[in-house]
N, CA, C and O of each residue as an XYZ file, in Angstrom:
340
protein
N     101.555     78.212    -60.093
C     101.334     78.980    -61.367
C      99.989     78.393    -62.047
O      99.309     79.127    -62.764
N      99.623     77.044    -61.801
C      98.537     76.519    -62.451
C      97.208     77.098    -61.888
O      96.235     77.202    -62.636
N      97.151     77.461    -60.636
C      96.043     77.992    -59.991
C      95.539     79.264    -60.696
O      94.378     79.519    -61.017
N      96.758     80.088    -60.890
C      96.282     81.622    -61.622
C      95.692     81.293    -62.921
O      94.729     81.965    -63.290
N      96.130     80.366    -63.654
C      95.665     80.032    -64.941
C      94.248     79.594    -64.912
O      93.448     79.970    -65.769
N      93.916     78.772    -63.898
C      92.495     78.269    -63.679
C      91.601     79.340    -63.392
O      90.432     79.261    -63.768
N      92.041     80.383    -62.733
C      91.235     81.450    -62.330
C      90.910     82.333    -63.567
O      89.813     82.844    -63.793
N      91.977     82.430    -64.300
C      91.788     83.316    -65.689
C      90.754     82.597    -66.560
O      89.819     83.207    -67.078
N      90.951     81.272    -66.705
C      90.001     80.367    -67.590
C      88.444     80.714    -67.008
O      87.503     81.017    -67.742
N      88.384     80.615    -65.671
C      87.002     80.720    -65.117
C      86.483     82.117    -65.274
O      85.273     82.251    -65.459
N      87.215     83.119    -65.225
C      86.867     84.424    -65.534
C      86.441     84.591    -66.896
O      85.445     85.268    -67.150
N      87.147     84.003    -67.831
C      86.936     84.120    -69.280
C      85.665     83.455    -69.608
O      84.901     83.964    -70.429
N      85.376     82.272    -68.973
C      84.109     81.638    -69.206
C      82.960     82.398    -68.582
O      81.889     82.429    -69.189
N      83.083     82.974    -67.498
C      81.948     83.765    -66.859
C      81.633     84.986    -67.925
O      80.492     85.229    -68.320
N      82.780     85.701    -68.324
C      82.624     86.800    -69.356
C      81.823     86.319    -70.736
O      80.949     86.984    -71.293
N      82.240     85.215    -71.098
C      81.555     84.709    -72.261
C      80.173     84.202    -72.067
O      79.342     84.372    -72.958
N      79.869     83.585    -70.953
C      78.442     83.336    -70.522
C      77.622     84.585    -70.506
O      76.511     84.633    -71.033
N      78.218     85.663    -69.856
C      77.413     86.909    -69.695
C      77.127     87.485    -71.075
O      76.040     88.017    -71.301
N      78.126     87.387    -72.053
C      77.915     88.049    -73.390
C      77.035     87.247    -74.167
O      76.320     87.730    -75.045
N      77.063     85.995    -73.867
C      75.914     85.095    -74.597
C      74.555     85.442    -74.014
O      73.604     85.586    -74.782
N      74.403     85.588    -72.677
C      73.178     85.997    -72.077
C      72.680     87.364    -72.624
O      71.521     87.496    -73.016
N      73.550     88.338    -72.640
C      73.090     89.481    -73.167
C      72.571     89.498    -74.719
O      71.591     90.134    -75.105
N      73.389     88.702    -75.511
C      72.930     88.496    -76.964
C      71.528     87.893    -77.091
O      70.712     88.250    -77.941
N      71.290     86.790    -76.017
C      70.039     86.160    -76.059
C      68.969     87.152    -75.651
O      67.911     87.133    -76.281
N      69.137     88.030    -74.646
C      68.195     89.075    -74.341
C      67.894     90.182    -75.407
O      66.806     90.751    -75.490
N      69.009     90.437    -76.239
C      68.754     91.362    -77.238
C      67.971     90.717    -78.331
O      67.107     91.372    -78.914
N      68.208     89.508    -78.640
C      67.416     88.927    -79.782
C      65.807     88.665    -79.251
O      64.849     88.716    -80.022
N      65.713     88.420    -78.020
C      64.196     88.276    -77.379
C      63.553     89.681    -77.429
O      62.348     89.772    -77.663
N      64.293     90.753    -77.224
C      63.634     92.097    -77.253
C      63.252     92.506    -78.740
O      62.323     93.279    -78.974
N      64.037     91.930    -79.723
C      63.868     92.297    -81.078
C      62.517     91.508    -81.615
O      61.743     91.998    -82.438
N      62.379     90.351    -81.080
C      61.207     89.550    -81.536
C      59.987     89.910    -80.835
O      59.002     89.283    -81.227
N      59.800     90.685    -79.977
C      58.648     91.113    -79.212
C      57.913     91.951    -80.291
O      58.476     92.773    -81.014
N      56.571     91.646    -80.316
C      55.685     92.231    -81.326
C      55.120     93.474    -80.613
O      54.565     93.393    -79.517
N      55.298     94.704    -81.328
C      54.694     95.816    -80.730
C      53.460     96.099    -81.730
O      53.633     96.277    -82.935
N      52.185     96.122    -81.101
C      51.035     96.293    -81.801
C      50.884     97.709    -82.291
O      50.576     97.938    -83.461
N      51.117     98.739    -81.336
C      50.852    100.157    -81.582
C      52.126    100.800    -80.918
O      52.198    101.040    -79.713
N      53.151    101.058    -81.856
C      54.202    101.870    -81.372
C      53.893    103.284    -80.727
O      54.560    103.802    -79.831
N      52.805    103.803    -81.316
C      52.579    105.305    -80.760
C      51.879    105.008    -79.324
O      52.034    105.882    -78.471
N      51.260    104.068    -79.041
C      50.756    103.719    -77.680
C      51.942    103.518    -76.766
O      51.982    104.091    -75.678
N      52.988    102.653    -77.215
C      54.089    102.388    -76.435
C      54.756    103.675    -75.997
O      55.090    103.883    -74.831
N      54.942    104.565    -77.039
C      55.682    105.846    -76.712
C      54.692    106.757    -75.840
O      55.180    107.482    -74.973
N      53.599    106.737    -76.012
C      52.484    107.517    -75.092
C      52.763    107.047    -73.705
O      53.030    107.869    -72.828
N      52.711    105.684    -73.446
C      52.902    105.078    -72.102
C      54.180    105.467    -71.440
O      54.258    105.869    -70.279
N      55.163    105.318    -72.257
C      56.541    105.686    -71.890
C      56.568    107.168    -71.413
O      57.030    107.476    -70.314
N      56.121    107.950    -72.173
C      56.098    109.457    -71.764
C      55.327    109.541    -70.506
O      55.863    110.154    -69.583
N      54.130    109.015    -70.311
C      53.351    109.155    -69.173
C      54.135    108.533    -67.923
O      54.108    109.112    -66.837
N      54.775    107.434    -68.094
C      55.674    106.863    -66.930
C      56.733    107.868    -66.615
O      57.029    108.046    -65.433
N      57.365    108.578    -67.607
C      58.469    109.591    -67.263
C      57.888    110.813    -66.473
O      58.495    111.435    -65.601
N      56.670    111.049    -66.898
C      55.862    112.235    -66.194
C      55.470    111.834    -64.850
O      55.431    112.648    -63.928
N      55.181    110.616    -64.715
C      54.791    110.143    -63.321
C      56.014    110.117    -62.466
O      55.945    110.507    -61.300
N      57.073    109.699    -62.953
C      58.348    109.692    -62.166
C      58.742    111.153    -61.774
O      59.170    111.398    -60.647
N      58.586    112.125    -62.737
C      58.847    113.477    -62.397
C      57.853    114.106    -61.281
O      58.268    114.838    -60.382
N      56.694    113.793    -61.416
C      55.634    114.112    -60.364
C      56.112    113.666    -58.944
O      56.148    114.453    -57.998
N      56.478    112.348    -58.858
C      56.798    111.680    -57.691
C      58.081    112.428    -57.084
O      58.219    112.669    -55.885
N      58.887    112.720    -57.968
C      60.199    113.320    -57.585
C      59.794    114.784    -56.900
O      60.220    115.101    -55.790
N      58.960    115.600    -57.657
C      58.535    116.823    -57.105
C      57.838    116.610    -55.966
O      58.048    117.458    -55.099
N      56.906    115.557    -55.625
C      56.117    115.430    -54.517
C      57.040    115.102    -53.218
O      56.728    115.530    -52.107
N      58.147    114.344    -53.431
C      59.036    114.071    -52.438
C      59.760    115.414    -51.900
O      60.206    115.475    -50.754
N      59.832    116.378    -52.728
C      60.662    117.571    -52.431
C      59.751    118.637    -51.980
O      60.247    119.675    -51.539
N      58.368    118.483    -52.047
C      57.461    119.687    -51.938
C      56.949    119.529    -50.526
O      56.560    118.448    -50.083
N      56.969    120.761    -49.777
C      56.363    120.676    -48.307
C      54.964    121.531    -48.226
O      54.232    121.535    -47.237
N      54.732    122.232    -49.405
C      53.477    122.960    -49.487
C      52.264    122.086    -49.646
O      52.235    121.256    -50.555
N      51.125    122.248    -48.692
C      50.255    121.249    -48.837
C      49.408    121.250    -50.082
O      48.976    120.187    -50.529
N      49.126    122.539    -50.725
C      48.375    122.768    -51.992
C      49.054    122.129    -53.107
O      48.434    121.428    -53.908
N      50.449    122.366    -53.201
C      51.217    121.825    -54.294
C      51.297    120.269    -54.004
O      51.351    119.555    -55.006
N      51.308    119.747    -52.961
C      51.398    118.294    -52.746
C      49.986    117.618    -53.192
O      49.901    116.481    -53.654
N      48.856    118.532    -52.971
C      47.609    117.982    -53.480
C      47.472    118.032    -54.933
O      46.801    117.140    -55.451
N      48.019    118.966    -55.706
C      48.101    119.151    -57.044
C      48.917    118.020    -57.674
O      48.506    117.469    -58.695
N      50.117    117.647    -57.062
C      50.895    116.604    -57.577
C      50.203    115.249    -57.399
O      50.211    114.410    -58.299
N      49.625    115.061    -56.260
C      48.888    113.804    -56.033
C      47.752    113.620    -57.107
O      47.517    112.509    -57.582
N      47.104    114.669    -57.447
C      46.015    114.674    -58.367
C      46.672    114.344    -59.791
O      46.183    113.564    -60.609
N      47.807    115.034    -59.943
C      48.454    114.749    -61.464
C      48.914    113.294    -61.562
O      48.774    112.633    -62.591
N      49.509    112.795    -60.358
C      49.869    111.394    -60.437
C      48.651    110.452    -60.702
O      48.840    109.435    -61.370
N      47.477    110.726    -60.239
C      46.265    109.932    -60.284
C      45.801    110.139    -61.742
O      45.264    109.187    -62.309
N      45.962    111.282    -62.376
C      45.461    111.349    -63.779
C      46.505    110.607    -64.678
O      46.093    109.937    -65.625
N      47.757    110.698    -64.431
C      48.635    109.885    -65.153
C      48.368    108.458    -65.116
O      48.373    107.792    -66.151
N      48.129    107.945    -63.950
C      47.694    106.524    -63.744
C      46.508    106.265    -64.428
O      46.402    105.192    -65.023
N      45.619    107.057    -64.439
C      44.293    106.806    -65.172
C      44.532    106.742    -66.702
O      44.015    105.901    -67.436
N      45.382    107.734    -67.102
C      45.627    107.563    -68.752
C      46.538    106.398    -69.023
O      46.414    105.849    -70.118
N      47.404    105.961    -68.209
C      48.182    104.853    -68.525
C      47.180    103.580    -68.638
O      47.323    102.763    -69.548
N      46.226    103.465    -67.727
C      45.332    102.261    -67.512
C      44.403    102.439    -68.781
O      43.874    101.413    -69.208
N      44.181    103.493    -69.350
C      43.302    103.705    -70.471
C      43.836    103.263    -71.815
O      43.101    102.835    -72.705
N      45.134    103.383    -71.921
C      45.974    103.045    -73.293
C      45.944    101.570    -73.373
O      46.221    100.894    -72.382
N      45.675    101.127    -74.317
C      45.565     99.586    -74.899
C      46.924     99.380    -75.603
O      47.176     99.979    -76.648
N      47.865     98.465    -74.978
C      49.097     98.298    -75.816
C      49.084     96.908    -76.390
O      50.001     96.532    -77.119
């Protein structure tokens, strides 16, 4: 019976360690300084658009549409590079 109790204690210790780790990560994220929140939102929006273009590119078989999507991805990458965060 003692072995089962040790396993439970170990599991509880792992859970507590994970909770402590998550709390530490949350506090680190809160302390990060964001210079321009609008730029952060713009970059995030562009990243989402890029992901959507990539998804469409994977599903598209028409050559002209693939070329359009490739150009759109390049433009999104150019805009992301131009934004200073």
